[in-house]
N, C-alpha and C positions, 0 to 999 in steps of 0.2 A: 287035518289039524284040529285039535281040540279048541273050541271057542266058547264053551259053556264055562262060566266062572266056577261052577261046582266041580269041574274036573281039575281045577287048580294047577294049570300048567305053570312051570317056572318061566317068568317073563323078565327079560333084561331090557332096561331102558338106559341107553347110552346118551350122555349129555343131560342127565337128570338134574344137574344143578343149574341148568340154564332156564330161560323163560318158558319155552315150549315144553322141554323135557320135564320140568317141575310140574307144570299143569297136567301133562300126560300121566305122570305117576298118580296124581290126585284123581284124575278122571277114571283110571283103571281101578283104583281102590274103591271109588264110589260105585263102580259097576260090578263089584263083587270079586274082582281078581285080587287075591291076598298073598300071592307068592311072587313078590316083585323084588328084583335086585336093581337098585338105582346106582349108577356109576357116573362120576364126573372127575375131571382133573382138579378142579378148584377145591380148596379146603372146605369142610362142611359149613363153616360159619360164613362162607361167601356164596353159598347156594341161594338161588332165588327163593326156593322153599324146600323144606325137608319134611319127611313123613316118617314117624316112628314105626308105622306098620310095615315099612319097607326095609330091606337090607341095604344100607347106604354105604357105598365104598368109594374111596378116593383112589383112582387109578389113572395112569397116563396111557390112553388107548392108542397112542402112536407106537407103543411098544407091543411087539407080537406076543410076548409071554403074558403081558397084562390082559390082552384080549383072550388068550386061552383060559386064564383064570376067571375072567368075567363071564364067559359063555359056558363054563362048566355046569352041566345040568339044565341049561336053558333050552326051552322048546321054541320060544318066540323071542326075536330080537327086534327092538326098535332102535335104529341108529340115527340119532339127532345130534351127535357130537361133531363139532366143527369149530375151528377158530375163525369166527366171522363176525359180521356186524352190519351196520348201515353203510350208505354210500361213502361216507368219509373214511371208514375203516377199509372197505374193500378197494377203494381207489389208491390208498396209501400203503397197503400191506399185502401186495399180491403174492409174494413168496410165502408168507405165513398162511395165506388162504390156500395156496397150492399144497402146502405140507399136510393139510387135512386129508389128503388122499391116502396117507399112511393109515389113518384110523379105519376107513372103510375097507381098505385092502386087507389089513390084518384081521379085522372083524369077520370078513367073509371067509378067510382061510380058517379062522378059529371055529366059525359056525359050521363049516363043512366037517371039520375034524370031530366036533362035539355032537354032531347029529341034530343040529337045530332044524326045526320043521319049516318055519317061516321067518323071513328076514325083511324088515321094512327099512328103506333108505329115504331120508328126507333130502330131496334135491331142491332146486330153486329155479325160479323164472329167469335167473341169470344165465341159464344154458341157451337161451334163445338167440338166434342169429341177429347181430346188430342191425343188419340191413332191413330186417322186418320191424324195427323199432325206431326208425329214423324220423318219423313224423308224430306229432302229438295226436293226430287223428288217424293213426295207423290202425288197421283192422285188429280185432282180438287175436291173440296168438293161439293157434291150434298146435297140438303136440308135434306134428310133422315139421313145424317151423324151426325146430332145433337144427335141421340139416337143409342144405350144406352147412357145416359147422363153422360158426364164427361167433362164439359166445363172449360174454363179458370176460375181459382179461383177468387172469388169476382165478378169482372165485368161480366164474362160470366154467372155465376149462376143468377145474377140479371136479365140479359137480357133474359135468358131462362125462368125463372119464369114469367117475365112480358109477354113474348110471350104466355105462357099458360093462363094467366089471360085474355089476349085479346081473345083467342080462346073460353074460357068458357063464357065470357060476350056475345060473339056472339051467342053461342049455347043456353045459358040459358035465355038471356034477349033480343036477337034480335038486339043488337048493331052491326052494320056492321063494323067490325074491319079488318084492313089490316096491314101486317107486312113485312118490308123489312130488310134483313140482310146486313148492309153496310160493304163493304170491303175497309178499308183504304182510306177514302175520303180526298182529298188534293186540294190545290189551293190558289190563292191570298186571303188575309184577314183572313187566318187561323193563329192559334197560331204557332209561330216559335221559341220560347225560353221559359225558365222557367220550363221545365219538363213535360208540357202537350202536346208538339208538337209530331206529328207523323214522321215517317222516312223521307219522302220527304222533309218536312220543315227543319228537323234537319240537314240533309245532305247538303241542300242548304246553310243553315246558316254557317255550319262548313267550307264549301269550300270558301264561301265569306269571312269569317273572316280570314281564312288562307291566302287567296290572298291579302287582304287589309293589313294584318299585316306583310306580307313577310315571314311568318314562313313556309308556304307551307306544313303544317302537320295537320292531323286531327286524331281524335280518333273514332273508330267504335266499337259499342257494339257487342260482340260475334265475331265469325270468319268471318262474312260477307257472309257466304254461305247460310244462311237462306233465303227462298224464299217467295215472297208476290205478291198479286195482288194489284194495286193502281188505284183508281178511281177518275177521275177529277170531280170537283164540278159541272160543267155544266151537265155531264151525270147523276150525283146523283140527281140533281133537276128534270130533265126530267123524270127519272125513278120513283122518289118519287111520283110525281103528277099522273103519269100513273098508278102506282100500287094502289094508293088511289081510283082512278076511276074504277079500273078493277074488274073482278069477281074472282081474285085469292084469295082464302080463306086461304091457307096455307102460312107460311113464305116463302119468296122467296129471293134468292141471288140478291143483287144489287152491282155488282162488274165488273171490267174489266177483261177479260179472259187473257190479256197479263200478263205474269209472269216474274219477274226478281229476282235475288239475290240482297242482299244489296250491295255487291261489284259491281255488274253491275249497280245498281242505282248510285253509286258513279262515275262510268265510264261515265254515261250520263251527270251528273252534271258537271264533269270535262270538257267534250266536250262543254257544253253550256258556261262555264266560260273561256274556252281557257286556261286551266291551268292543271298541273299535281301536285298531292299532295302526300306526304308520308303518309302511313296509319299505325296506331298503333291499333291493335285489343285487346280490353279489354275482355278477356275470362271469367272474373268473373262478368261482368255486365249483367243486365237483357236483354235477347235477344228474349224472347217470344218463340213460337212454331217453329219447324224446317222448316215446309213448309205449307203455307196457300194460296190456290188458289181458285178462284171462278169458279164453273161449271155453265154455263149459259143456259143449256138446257131448264129449266123450263120457264125462263123469255122470251127466244126466241120463245118458243112454244106458250105461252099465250099472249104475247104482239107483237110478230113479230119484236122485237127490243132488242138490248143489248147495254151496254156502249161500245163506239167505239173510243173515243178520245185517241190517242196514248200517251204513257207516255212521250216521248220526247217533244211533243207539250205542254202538260200540265205543264211539269217541266220548260220549257222555260218561261212561263208566271209566274209561282210561283217563280222562281229564280229572275226574274227582280223585282217583287214586294218586295220580302224579301230584295234584295239589296237596293232598295230605302228606305225601313224602317230602315235598318242598317245605311245608310248614314244620314238619317234624325236624328236618335238618336245621331250619332257621331257629327254631326254639332251642335246639341243642347249642346254638351259638349265642343264646340269650338275646335273640332279636325278636321283637314282637310284631306280628302281623294279624290281621283279622282272620277268624277261623271259618268264615262263610265263603265257600269256593265260588259262589255266584255274586 
């Protein structure tokens, strides 16, 4: 595979209108790759970010012909396209989550036909067996914990099936596939409202709105003792490109080993906002598994690297971006709020 930007391979980024995909296009451009095709289902004005240096296409990659067109001439494919979101979305839209299997299946077929050299698939920690995540203090998840299979219903099954498709296309057809299991990627330009946001963005939004409104009260789904690993976008991008280039054939965790409870996550956001809020816990709301943490033994062994950006650092940047977005929306409604996020 050609990995030197000066060799200028055609790179296809699928899901480029989304949070991670948009950042990935920017990252590749900043690192000298200038032959990039960016594809997403959403109209361009709804993309998280667009880059005029890339070829930006609106295509429905659930369609096989669209995948053939998107992969034409491509040497490298990053597949980050999926109909997904945070726990609220995945709990309530299992069929829509499962239908994302069409994207990866048709992209793999098209990549084989078009002579793609390497294919990256963005999987998820949702593939891990529920029984391994039943306790808040459960051990970190190693890659083998995905089997015997009992993943998150809907979203997790789609991701696990697509991982297997990647494996078999490599074994049967020689397509060099690489798979990363993302653990809760967050950061600026991500979804922060509407039901698709993840926990860091949701907590930042709730604390900001509580502070601006003067209510100083937020709602937390579950008892808040469920634990998670959260991975800042910059670490995700570095890891994604490194895994694509690597010789790691099996799916590998891409997550920060720092673990906090949701209540501790709120504590950190409160410190950033210089505020204390009253917390109401909705015990009947979707809260996901009890404990999900990333074991980074494999990625450290194979890459000599692991995600290292601390949660406090990433949350500060995320909080300030969401604050600015909320202020911008409120000003558009002719509502005046202070402009100092702290």
